[in-house]
C-alpha positions as CSV (number, residue, x, y, z in Angstrom):
1,V,77.7,134.3,226.7
2,G,78.5,134.3,222.9
3,F,76.1,137.2,222.3
4,C,77.6,139.3,225.1
5,A,81.2,138.5,223.9
6,G,80.3,139.7,220.4
7,A,78.7,142.9,221.8
8,L,81.9,143.6,223.9
9,V,84.1,143.0,220.9
10,A,82.1,145.4,218.8
11,T,82.1,148.0,221.6
12,L,85.8,147.9,222.1
13,W,86.6,147.8,218.4
14,W,84.3,150.6,217.2
15,G,84.9,152.8,220.3
16,R,82.5,154.1,222.9
17,E,80.7,157.0,221.3
18,G,78.5,158.7,223.8
19,H,74.7,159.2,223.4
20,Q,74.1,162.3,221.4
21,A,71.1,164.5,222.4
22,P,68.3,163.9,219.9
23,R,67.8,166.8,217.7
24,A,65.7,168.0,214.8
25,G,68.7,167.9,212.4
26,A,69.5,164.2,213.0
27,L,68.8,163.6,209.3
28,S,69.7,166.0,206.5
29,P,67.0,167.4,204.2
30,A,68.1,165.1,201.4
31,Q,67.9,162.1,203.7
32,I,64.4,163.1,204.9
33,L,63.3,163.3,201.2
34,R,64.7,159.8,200.5
35,L,63.0,158.5,203.7
36,R,59.7,160.0,202.6
37,L,60.0,158.1,199.2
38,A,61.1,154.9,200.8
39,V,58.2,155.0,203.4
40,R,55.6,155.6,200.7
41,V,56.9,152.8,198.4
42,L,57.2,150.2,201.2
43,F,53.9,151.3,202.7
44,L,52.3,150.4,199.3
45,V,54.2,147.1,199.2
46,T,53.0,146.3,202.7
47,L,49.4,147.1,201.7
48,L,49.8,144.9,198.6
49,G,50.8,142.0,201.0
50,Y,47.6,142.5,203.1
51,A,45.5,142.8,199.9
52,A,46.9,139.5,198.6
53,Q,46.1,137.9,202.0
54,L,42.5,139.1,201.7
55,I,42.1,138.1,198.1
56,F,43.5,134.6,198.7
57,A,41.2,134.2,201.7
58,V,38.1,135.2,199.8
59,T,38.9,132.9,196.9
60,R,39.2,130.1,199.5
61,G,35.7,130.9,200.7
62,L,36.2,133.3,203.6
63,E,33.0,135.3,204.4
64,V,32.2,138.2,206.7
65,T,30.3,135.8,209.0
66,D,33.6,133.8,209.5
67,V,35.4,136.9,210.6
68,A,32.5,138.0,212.9
69,A,32.5,134.4,214.4
70,V,36.2,134.7,215.3
71,F,35.7,138.0,217.1
72,T,32.8,136.6,219.1
73,G,34.6,133.4,219.9
74,A,32.1,131.2,218.0
75,N,34.7,130.0,215.5
76,P,38.2,129.0,216.6
77,V,40.9,131.1,215.2
78,G,43.1,128.1,214.2
79,D,40.3,126.8,212.0
80,V,40.0,130.1,210.0
81,K,43.8,130.3,209.7
82,R,44.2,126.7,208.4
83,E,41.2,126.9,206.0
84,Y,41.4,130.5,204.6
85,L,44.6,132.3,205.7
86,R,47.3,129.9,204.7
87,P,50.4,131.9,203.7
88,V,51.5,132.2,200.1
89,A,55.3,132.3,200.0
90,G,56.8,135.5,198.6
91,V,53.4,137.2,198.4
92,T,51.8,137.4,201.8
93,T,55.3,137.9,203.1
94,L,55.2,141.4,201.8
95,T,53.4,142.4,205.0
96,Q,56.7,141.9,206.8
97,F,57.9,145.3,205.5
98,G,55.4,146.8,208.1
99,P,58.0,147.2,211.0
100,L,60.5,148.9,208.7
101,V,57.8,151.3,207.5
102,M,56.7,152.0,211.1
103,A,60.3,152.9,212.1
104,G,60.4,155.3,209.1
105,L,57.0,156.8,209.8
106,M,57.9,157.5,213.5
107,L,61.2,159.1,212.4
108,L,59.2,161.4,210.0
109,R,56.7,162.2,212.7
110,R,59.5,163.5,214.9
111,L,61.7,165.1,212.2
112,D,59.3,166.1,209.5
113,P,56.0,167.3,211.0
114,G,54.6,168.2,207.6
115,F,54.4,164.5,206.6
116,P,51.0,162.8,207.2
117,S,52.6,160.0,209.3
118,V,49.7,159.6,211.7
119,R,47.4,158.5,208.9
120,Y,49.9,155.9,207.7
121,I,50.6,154.7,211.3
122,A,46.9,154.3,212.1
123,T,46.3,152.3,208.9
124,L,49.1,149.8,209.7
125,L,47.9,149.4,213.3
126,V,44.4,148.6,212.2
127,L,45.6,146.1,209.7
128,G,48.0,144.6,212.2
129,T,45.2,144.2,214.8
130,F,43.0,142.4,212.4
131,R,45.9,140.1,211.4
132,S,46.7,139.5,215.1
133,V,43.2,138.3,215.7
134,L,42.3,136.5,212.5
135,Y,45.8,135.0,211.9
136,A,46.3,134.2,215.7
137,E,49.6,136.1,215.5
138,R,50.0,138.7,218.2
139,L,53.4,139.5,216.9
140,A,51.8,141.1,213.8
141,L,50.8,144.0,216.1
142,L,53.8,144.0,218.5
143,E,56.2,144.1,215.6
144,L,54.6,147.4,214.6
145,L,54.5,148.9,218.1
146,V,58.1,148.1,219.1
147,P,59.9,150.2,216.4
148,L,57.4,153.0,217.1
149,A,58.2,152.9,220.8
150,V,62.0,152.7,220.3
151,I,62.0,155.8,218.0
152,A,59.7,157.6,220.4
153,L,62.2,157.0,223.2
154,A,65.1,158.1,221.1
155,F,63.3,161.4,220.1
156,P,61.2,162.4,223.1
157,R,58.8,165.3,222.7
158,T,60.0,168.3,224.7
159,D,57.1,170.7,224.0
160,A,55.7,170.2,227.5
161,L,57.8,170.0,230.6
162,T,55.2,168.1,232.6
163,R,54.8,165.5,229.9
164,T,58.6,165.0,229.8
165,R,58.7,164.5,233.6
166,A,55.8,162.1,233.4
167,R,57.6,160.1,230.7
168,K,60.7,160.0,232.7
169,A,58.8,158.7,235.8
170,A,57.0,156.1,233.7
171,L,60.4,154.9,232.3
172,A,61.9,154.8,235.8
173,I,59.4,152.3,236.9
174,A,59.1,150.4,233.6
175,P,60.2,147.1,235.1
176,L,57.2,147.2,237.3
177,W,54.4,148.1,234.8
178,L,55.7,146.6,231.6
179,P,55.0,142.9,232.7
180,I,51.5,144.0,233.7
181,A,51.0,145.6,230.3
182,L,52.3,142.4,228.6
183,L,49.7,140.3,230.6
184,L,46.9,142.7,229.6
185,V,47.8,142.7,225.9
186,F,48.3,138.9,225.9
187,G,45.0,138.3,227.7
188,A,43.0,140.5,225.4
189,F,44.1,138.6,222.3
190,E,44.1,135.2,224.0
191,Y,40.4,135.5,224.8
192,V,39.3,135.0,221.2
193,R,42.3,133.0,220.3
194,S,41.7,130.1,222.7
195,W,39.6,130.8,225.8
196,S,36.2,131.6,224.3
197,S,36.6,129.1,221.4
198,Y,37.5,125.9,223.3
199,Y,39.4,126.3,226.6
200,A,36.7,127.6,228.8
201,D,34.3,124.8,227.8
202,A,37.0,122.2,228.2
203,N,38.1,123.4,231.6
204,P,35.0,124.5,233.6
205,G,35.8,126.3,236.8
206,T,39.1,127.8,235.6
207,S,39.4,131.6,236.2
208,Y,40.3,133.7,233.2
209,P,43.1,135.6,235.0
210,G,44.6,132.3,236.1
211,F,44.4,130.9,232.6
212,V,46.2,134.0,231.2
213,V,49.1,133.9,233.7
214,D,49.5,130.1,233.3
215,R,49.4,130.2,229.5
216,L,51.8,133.0,229.1
217,G,54.3,131.3,231.3
218,A,53.8,128.1,229.4
219,Y,54.7,129.7,226.1
220,Y,58.1,130.7,227.3
221,A,58.9,127.6,229.5
222,T,57.9,125.2,226.7
223,A,59.9,127.2,224.2
224,S,63.2,126.4,226.0
225,N,62.0,122.8,226.6
226,N,61.2,122.4,222.9
227,S,64.7,123.5,222.0
228,A,66.2,120.9,224.4
229,L,64.0,118.2,222.9
230,L,65.3,119.0,219.4
231,I,68.9,118.8,220.5
232,E,68.4,115.5,222.4
233,H,66.1,113.9,219.8
234,D,67.3,115.4,216.5
235,P,64.9,114.1,213.8
236,R,67.2,114.8,210.9
237,P,69.2,112.0,209.2
238,S,71.8,114.6,208.4
239,R,72.6,117.9,210.0
240,V,71.4,120.2,207.2
241,P,70.6,123.6,208.9
242,Y,66.9,124.4,208.9
243,A,65.9,126.7,211.8
244,T,68.6,129.3,211.2
245,G,67.8,129.5,207.5
246,E,64.1,128.7,207.4
247,W,63.5,131.9,205.4
248,L,65.9,130.5,202.7
249,W,64.1,127.2,202.4
250,N,60.8,129.1,202.1
251,L,61.8,131.3,199.2
252,P,59.2,130.8,196.4
253,L,61.6,129.4,193.7
254,L,63.9,127.5,196.0
255,E,61.1,125.9,197.9
256,R,59.9,124.2,194.7
257,A,63.3,123.6,193.0
258,V,65.2,122.3,196.1
259,P,62.9,121.5,198.9
260,Y,64.4,120.9,202.3
261,E,62.9,117.4,202.5
262,R,64.9,116.3,199.4
263,V,68.2,117.7,200.7
264,A,67.9,116.6,204.4
265,G,65.8,113.5,203.9
266,V,63.0,114.6,206.3
267,D,60.1,117.1,206.4
268,F,61.2,119.1,209.3
269,P,57.9,120.7,210.4
270,E,56.2,117.3,210.2
271,A,59.1,115.7,212.2
272,Y,59.0,118.5,214.8
273,E,55.2,118.0,215.2
274,S,55.7,114.3,215.6
275,L,58.4,114.9,218.3
276,L,56.0,117.2,220.2
277,L,53.3,114.5,220.0
278,R,55.6,112.0,221.6
279,L,57.5,114.1,224.2
280,G,56.0,117.6,224.4
281,T,52.8,119.4,223.9
282,P,51.7,120.1,220.3
283,E,49.6,123.1,221.4
284,F,52.8,124.8,222.7
285,N,55.0,124.4,219.7
286,N,57.3,127.6,220.0
287,P,60.8,126.2,219.4
288,G,62.7,128.9,221.4
289,G,65.5,130.9,219.6
290,I,68.4,130.8,221.9
291,L,69.5,127.1,221.4
292,L,68.3,126.7,217.8
293,P,71.8,127.7,216.3
294,V,73.3,124.9,218.6
295,F,70.7,122.4,217.3
296,D,71.2,123.5,213.7
297,L,75.0,124.0,213.5
298,G,76.5,122.3,216.5
299,P,77.9,123.7,219.8
300,L,81.0,125.6,218.5
301,P,79.4,127.0,215.2
302,G,76.3,127.8,217.4
303,L,78.5,129.9,219.7
304,L,80.1,131.6,216.7
305,F,76.7,132.3,215.4
306,W,75.7,134.2,218.6
307,I,79.0,136.1,218.6
308,A,78.3,137.3,215.1
309,L,74.8,138.4,216.1
310,G,76.3,140.2,219.1
311,V,78.7,142.1,216.9
312,G,76.1,143.0,214.2
313,L,73.4,144.2,216.6
314,T,75.9,146.2,218.6
315,I,77.0,148.0,215.5
316,A,73.4,148.8,214.6
317,Y,72.9,150.0,218.2
318,R,76.0,152.2,218.1
319,R,74.8,153.8,214.9
320,F,71.3,154.2,216.4
321,I,72.6,156.2,219.5
322,A,74.9,158.2,217.2
323,L,71.8,159.2,215.2
324,K,73.1,157.7,211.9
325,A,70.4,157.2,209.3
326,S,70.9,153.4,208.9
327,G,70.9,152.8,212.7
328,L,67.8,154.8,213.2
329,V,65.9,152.8,210.7
330,I,67.3,149.3,211.2
331,F,67.9,149.0,215.0
332,P,64.3,149.5,216.0
333,V,63.4,146.6,213.7
334,L,66.2,144.3,214.9
335,F,65.1,145.0,218.5
336,I,62.0,143.0,218.0
337,G,64.3,140.0,217.7
338,C,65.9,140.8,221.0
339,L,62.5,140.7,222.7
340,E,61.2,137.5,221.0
341,V,64.3,135.3,220.8
342,G,63.5,133.5,224.1
343,R,60.1,132.4,222.6
344,I,60.6,132.0,218.9
């Protein structure tokens, strides 16, 4: 309700601009040049994050045989992640520029055919796939595909009439095939993530399709339940916000100088794990995103938080459909949050 109210306020306040027909001149030549430079720089920064991840993993003892064992299911993904791929605050986080780079690359692919965007896109998708498998983080790949898809929808190719009609038909029945696509993608990654490494042996006689459907549903159902658990059994001695500002507490310098535990009197991740051990399921630890502002800030501030998000996202969307440069780059990235907020 808060989010919808914020979206309505932003729509009424900033007017109801209509959707402009996508066109080759959506960005000026000067803007395209700046976009080229920004994409190249942030692409290198993203590669630096992946390179840092690899270097840290190798120095911790990761070998090619460990990687091969994950892909074959002989070695649980979680063990590799905990032992070799622990994040380094402020360094491995550089990989998070990937979605922004992907949005820029897809824009250049549509508006600047001379730019070698396909090469860049393929590199990021390959790296994202490896990270999704080795790091047990499907979102690493999805967060690259979502901006790409949003830009592709905003700037459809019109070079072939039949292709355009096929695309329109596919979009018309998207509510029917997208859930199936979600199940297929989820199932493909979950095979090496949990099925082949331990679940199949621990649950003989369970069918793989049944396992995939049950597990996907469990991720979303337990996310909402975990949010409710946090609200009813708040482990913090004092209400110092954590979930809505986790990125702040994890900043490299602040994390050491002013750790959350010292301010709030509790190690939140440890307390959350303990709560799941007592009242939930530690394996399904997604905290949900919809109720976390209420848990962190209280009912009224939590409502105001969602109103503010509704306003901000609607402004970005309005700028996106009006083909403004900032909206074209930022909204496709923010849209990832819209899709994932029910789970994380």
